[in-house]
Every structure is written in structure tokens, then in C-alpha cells.
C-alpha positions as a Python dict, from the first residue, in 0.01 Angstrom:
ca = {
    (1, 'M'): (0, 0, 0),
    (2, 'K'): (214, -234, 209),
    (3, 'H'): (589, -214, 152),
    (4, 'G'): (851, -480, 214),
    (5, 'K'): (1119, -467, 484),
    (6, 'R'): (1388, -342, 244),
    (7, 'Y'): (1173, -51, 124),
    (8, 'V'): (1084, 46, 482),
    (9, 'E'): (1454, 48, 581),
    (10, 'A'): (1548, 248, 270),
    (11, 'A'): (1267, 497, 330),
    (12, 'K'): (1418, 583, 671),
    (13, 'L'): (1711, 744, 486),
    (14, 'V'): (1479, 992, 313),
    (15, 'D'): (1327, 1294, 490),
    (16, 'R'): (1004, 1359, 299),
    (17, 'S'): (984, 1718, 425),
    (18, 'V'): (1316, 1808, 262),
    (19, 'Q'): (1388, 1909, -98),
    (20, 'Y'): (1737, 1777, -163),
    (21, 'D'): (2015, 1905, -386),
    (22, 'A'): (2086, 1667, -676),
    (23, 'N'): (2422, 1548, -536),
    (24, 'E'): (2264, 1469, -196),
    (25, 'A'): (1974, 1285, -364),
    (26, 'V'): (2209, 1071, -574),
    (27, 'A'): (2418, 980, -267),
    (28, 'I'): (2101, 867, -83),
    (29, 'L'): (1976, 679, -392),
    (30, 'K'): (2294, 474, -400),
    (31, 'K'): (2218, 364, -43),
    (32, 'T'): (1846, 295, -97),
    (33, 'A'): (1887, 83, -413),
    (34, 'V'): (1927, -249, -233),
    (35, 'A'): (1737, -490, -459),
    (36, 'K'): (1908, -807, -582),
    (37, 'F'): (1919, -668, -938),
    (38, 'D'): (2077, -351, -1081),
    (39, 'E'): (1794, -105, -1029),
    (40, 'T'): (1717, 169, -1281),
    (41, 'I'): (1740, 525, -1152),
    (42, 'E'): (1444, 726, -1282),
    (43, 'L'): (1356, 1094, -1298),
    (44, 'H'): (993, 1203, -1264),
    (45, 'I'): (899, 1565, -1331),
    (46, 'R'): (558, 1722, -1266),
    (47, 'T'): (521, 2017, -1501),
    (48, 'G'): (292, 2320, -1511),
    (49, 'L'): (218, 2251, -1876),
    (50, 'D'): (-122, 2171, -2024),
    (51, 'G'): (-60, 1897, -2281),
    (52, 'R'): (-405, 1951, -2435),
    (53, 'H'): (-253, 2252, -2612),
    (54, 'A'): (-14, 2176, -2897),
    (55, 'D'): (207, 2472, -2805),
    (56, 'Q'): (259, 2331, -2455),
    (57, 'Q'): (384, 1989, -2559),
    (58, 'I'): (747, 1900, -2500),
    (59, 'R'): (920, 1612, -2669),
    (60, 'G'): (1278, 1546, -2755),
    (61, 'A'): (1579, 1326, -2689),
    (62, 'V'): (1917, 1356, -2525),
    (63, 'V'): (2226, 1134, -2544),
    (64, 'L'): (2334, 1060, -2187),
    (65, 'P'): (2712, 1102, -2140),
    (66, 'H'): (2733, 766, -1961),
    (67, 'G'): (2455, 581, -2140),
    (68, 'T'): (2158, 411, -1974),
    (69, 'G'): (2327, 89, -1867),
    (70, 'K'): (2072, -99, -2073),
    (71, 'T'): (2121, -292, -2397),
    (72, 'V'): (1868, -153, -2644),
    (73, 'K'): (1722, -351, -2935),
    (74, 'I'): (1660, -137, -3243),
    (75, 'L'): (1416, -207, -3527),
    (76, 'V'): (1467, -2, -3845),
    (77, 'F'): (1202, 40, -4113),
    (78, 'A'): (1398, 103, -4433),
    (79, 'K'): (1444, -28, -4788),
    (80, 'G'): (1729, -81, -5030),
    (81, 'A'): (2054, 99, -4956),
    (82, 'K'): (1914, 245, -4630),
    (83, 'A'): (1828, -106, -4509),
    (84, 'D'): (2185, -217, -4582),
    (85, 'E'): (2316, 93, -4404),
    (86, 'A'): (2101, 17, -4097),
    (87, 'L'): (2234, -339, -4076),
    (88, 'A'): (2591, -217, -4111),
    (89, 'A'): (2532, 38, -3834),
    (90, 'G'): (2424, -233, -3591),
    (91, 'A'): (2043, -239, -3608),
    (92, 'D'): (1901, -556, -3451),
    (93, 'Y'): (1617, -588, -3702),
    (94, 'V'): (1557, -424, -4040),
    (95, 'G'): (1253, -458, -4263),
    (96, 'A'): (957, -298, -4439),
    (97, 'E'): (596, -398, -4517),
    (98, 'E'): (663, -765, -4437),
    (99, 'L'): (695, -672, -4068),
    (100, 'I'): (336, -540, -4048),
    (101, 'P'): (162, -881, -4008),
    (102, 'K'): (440, -1001, -3774),
    (103, 'I'): (368, -710, -3538),
    (104, 'Q'): (-11, -689, -3598),
    (105, 'N'): (-103, -1056, -3599),
    (106, 'E'): (175, -1230, -3410),
    (107, 'G'): (223, -958, -3147),
    (108, 'W'): (597, -941, -3213),
    (109, 'L'): (745, -657, -3008),
    (110, 'D'): (1099, -780, -2935),
    (111, 'F'): (1254, -432, -2969),
    (112, 'D'): (1290, -117, -2759),
    (113, 'V'): (1317, 159, -3022),
    (114, 'I'): (1200, 201, -3381),
    (115, 'V'): (1386, 413, -3635),
    (116, 'A'): (1228, 480, -3975),
    (117, 'T'): (1327, 660, -4293),
    (118, 'P'): (1067, 927, -4384),
    (119, 'D'): (945, 729, -4689),
    (120, 'M'): (852, 438, -4459),
    (121, 'M'): (627, 637, -4225),
    (122, 'G'): (318, 547, -4430),
    (123, 'V'): (390, 182, -4354),
    (124, 'V'): (475, 244, -3987),
    (125, 'G'): (159, 455, -3951),
    (126, 'R'): (-52, 143, -4009),
    (127, 'L'): (85, 16, -3677),
    (128, 'G'): (-10, 332, -3488),
    (129, 'K'): (-273, 167, -3268),
    (130, 'I'): (-19, -88, -3145),
    (131, 'L'): (297, 123, -3130),
    (132, 'G'): (142, 453, -3013),
    (133, 'P'): (22, 342, -2668),
    (134, 'K'): (358, 172, -2606),
    (135, 'G'): (550, 490, -2691),
    (136, 'L'): (724, 316, -2983),
    (137, 'M'): (615, 536, -3274),
    (138, 'P'): (914, 700, -3446),
    (139, 'N'): (912, 1079, -3429),
    (140, 'P'): (1123, 1346, -3603),
    (141, 'K'): (1162, 1543, -3276),
    (142, 'A'): (1317, 1238, -3112),
    (143, 'G'): (1548, 1187, -3411),
    (144, 'T'): (1391, 850, -3496),
    (145, 'V'): (1243, 956, -3831),
    (146, 'T'): (1552, 1031, -4036),
    (147, 'M'): (1750, 948, -4348),
    (148, 'D'): (2067, 937, -4136),
    (149, 'V'): (1998, 592, -3991),
    (150, 'T'): (2367, 543, -3902),
    (151, 'K'): (2365, 845, -3666),
    (152, 'A'): (2025, 752, -3520),
    (153, 'I'): (2145, 399, -3438),
    (154, 'A'): (2479, 523, -3299),
    (155, 'D'): (2303, 775, -3071),
    (156, 'I'): (2057, 517, -2939),
    (157, 'K'): (2331, 261, -2874),
    (158, 'A'): (2534, 533, -2699),
    (159, 'G'): (2249, 595, -2456),
    (160, 'K'): (1996, 830, -2613),
    (161, 'V'): (1679, 866, -2407),
    (162, 'E'): (1354, 1026, -2511),
    (163, 'Y'): (1152, 1261, -2293),
    (164, 'R'): (795, 1370, -2351),
    (165, 'L'): (488, 1491, -2168),
    (166, 'D'): (241, 1217, -2078),
    (167, 'K'): (-137, 1259, -2041),
    (168, 'T'): (-101, 1372, -1681),
    (169, 'N'): (157, 1640, -1775),
    (170, 'L'): (442, 1440, -1622),
    (171, 'V'): (779, 1353, -1777),
    (172, 'H'): (951, 1022, -1690),
    (173, 'V'): (1312, 959, -1798),
    (174, 'P'): (1567, 690, -1702),
    (175, 'V'): (1891, 840, -1567),
    (176, 'G'): (2107, 526, -1544),
    (177, 'K'): (2163, 225, -1320),
    (178, 'A'): (2223, 200, -946),
    (179, 'S'): (2566, 49, -1024),
    (180, 'F'): (2676, 378, -1187),
    (181, 'S'): (2903, 604, -986),
    (182, 'E'): (2750, 915, -823),
    (183, 'Q'): (2941, 1130, -1074),
    (184, 'Q'): (2802, 936, -1372),
    (185, 'L'): (2445, 962, -1243),
    (186, 'L'): (2484, 1335, -1174),
    (187, 'E'): (2622, 1405, -1521),
    (188, 'N'): (2343, 1206, -1687),
    (189, 'F'): (2085, 1384, -1469),
    (190, 'Q'): (2228, 1726, -1556),
    (191, 'S'): (2216, 1647, -1930),
    (192, 'I'): (1846, 1563, -1903),
    (193, 'M'): (1766, 1875, -1699),
    (194, 'D'): (1954, 2097, -1946),
    (195, 'A'): (1750, 1951, -2234),
    (196, 'I'): (1418, 1990, -2051),
    (197, 'N'): (1495, 2347, -1947),
    (198, 'K'): (1586, 2427, -2308),
    (199, 'A'): (1257, 2273, -2428),
    (200, 'K'): (1044, 2512, -2217),
    (201, 'P'): (758, 2644, -2433),
    (202, 'S'): (725, 3023, -2443),
    (203, 'T'): (350, 2988, -2378),
    (204, 'V'): (379, 2827, -2034),
    (205, 'K'): (191, 3019, -1762),
    (206, 'G'): (319, 2999, -1406),
    (207, 'A'): (576, 2744, -1294),
    (208, 'Y'): (723, 2530, -1572),
    (209, 'L'): (855, 2258, -1340),
    (210, 'K'): (648, 2197, -1025),
    (211, 'S'): (821, 1900, -866),
    (212, 'I'): (1121, 1682, -948),
    (213, 'V'): (1169, 1337, -795),
    (214, 'L'): (1453, 1087, -831),
    (215, 'T'): (1383, 725, -747),
    (216, 'S'): (1522, 376, -799),
    (217, 'T'): (1304, 91, -931),
    (218, 'M'): (1225, -45, -586),
    (219, 'G'): (1317, 249, -364),
    (220, 'P'): (1141, 556, -222),
    (221, 'G'): (1117, 881, -418),
    (222, 'I'): (1352, 1167, -325),
    (223, 'R'): (1224, 1520, -387),
    (224, 'L'): (1469, 1768, -536),
    (225, 'N'): (1503, 2142, -486),
    (226, 'V'): (1323, 2267, -800),
    (227, 'A'): (1442, 2627, -765),
    (228, 'K'): (1803, 2521, -814),
    (229, 'L'): (1722, 2319, -1127),
    (230, 'V'): (1513, 2558, -1332),
    (231, 'G'): (1723, 2713, -1609),
}
């Protein structure tokens, strides 16, 4: 794969044979994120889990102390008083069955997160084939299937991110934006690592976390010292 001039220059700042401490990695990231837009800083973790086994799945959410730097659009599936509550709490869209054809037939997906009250999951389930592959299905573990829609919306707006194992046993989580200070990025990163360490299944055999990489949208990956990050 051929890389542009900026990437090549940025890559010179990273020694691929070194596993960096988190503070060193963040300092380098700030220098390598040189795109003309505010790049997202991402965390990629290769785990020793086998996601084919239900007892080795990890999924959850964490509210980042400094948010994600991204404005998130929230769709809430709710009725009656809960629909009113969702609107009052700042949801961007609120609805019920009438949204099914809009999403199914018109391909409407102008939202980033879906929150649903438990009684609406039968309705949302009909959209599983569309929402599932896009990672948009609400889930109790992520706090997006709940009667407390006010708290769910407040957490998401404050910078709640979801983490979960993908089909290749990797976890990908946004940490913040390149415009954040090093301290903000480090605190967000530490919050995610604390949550992932806490989520470790008791059934895992061998190493839980095999490699941890921080990268910006357009920049090279920076490998972290895993031993120092395993709780």
C-alpha cells in the first residue's frame, strides 16, 4: 500500500520495534496527526479471547472524562411519557413503529446511537438485519436498552463510548480528537483501559490483551507496552 508524503514523514517519528508507554505514545500522536481536519485518535486492542464462546465475549460502555470531541445524534425508540422524556433530555429523534419503514425502505440512518425502552425492543428487533451489521442495535450491557432514557442520553452526550469484541477478536474504541491536550487523551485512554481490564472474563486462557495500538485517522499505529497496561 502506497502512503502519501505526510504519512511517510509522520511514520519516521515512530520506531516500530519499540513498545511505548502511553504518555510517550500520546506525545508522538500529537505530532503525527497532521491532516487538515481534526483527526480521531483510536485505540485498537488484539485480545486472546475467542469470541465464538459466549463466556469470552466482552461488551460494555464507558463515559470518557473529556468526551469524544464528536457531536452524536441519538435516536430513541419510546412511547408516551418516555418519548416526551427523551425529547426533553435532548434526543435528536424519537419514535416507534412508524420509524420502521423509514429505516427499512428509505435507508434513513441519520443517527449515531439508538436508545430503546425495553418494551420497544420487539419493534427494534425487526430492524436487526440493518442495524446489527452497523453496530447500532441497542444493548442492555451498553446501557442503551433502559427505562432511564434521561441518563442514557446524558451519558452519550457527555462522551460515552461502547467497546466490544469484533469477529476477529479485536476491540476498537475512539479515545478523542487530535486537538485534545495530551492530558485529556491520556485520561480518556486510561478510563477505557480500566473498563476493559475490569471486563476480563474469568474463562480466558493465556494472555487477555496481546497487543495495544494507538493511532490517528491518517497516521501510523504506535504500539504500547502491554505489560504496563494489564490490570
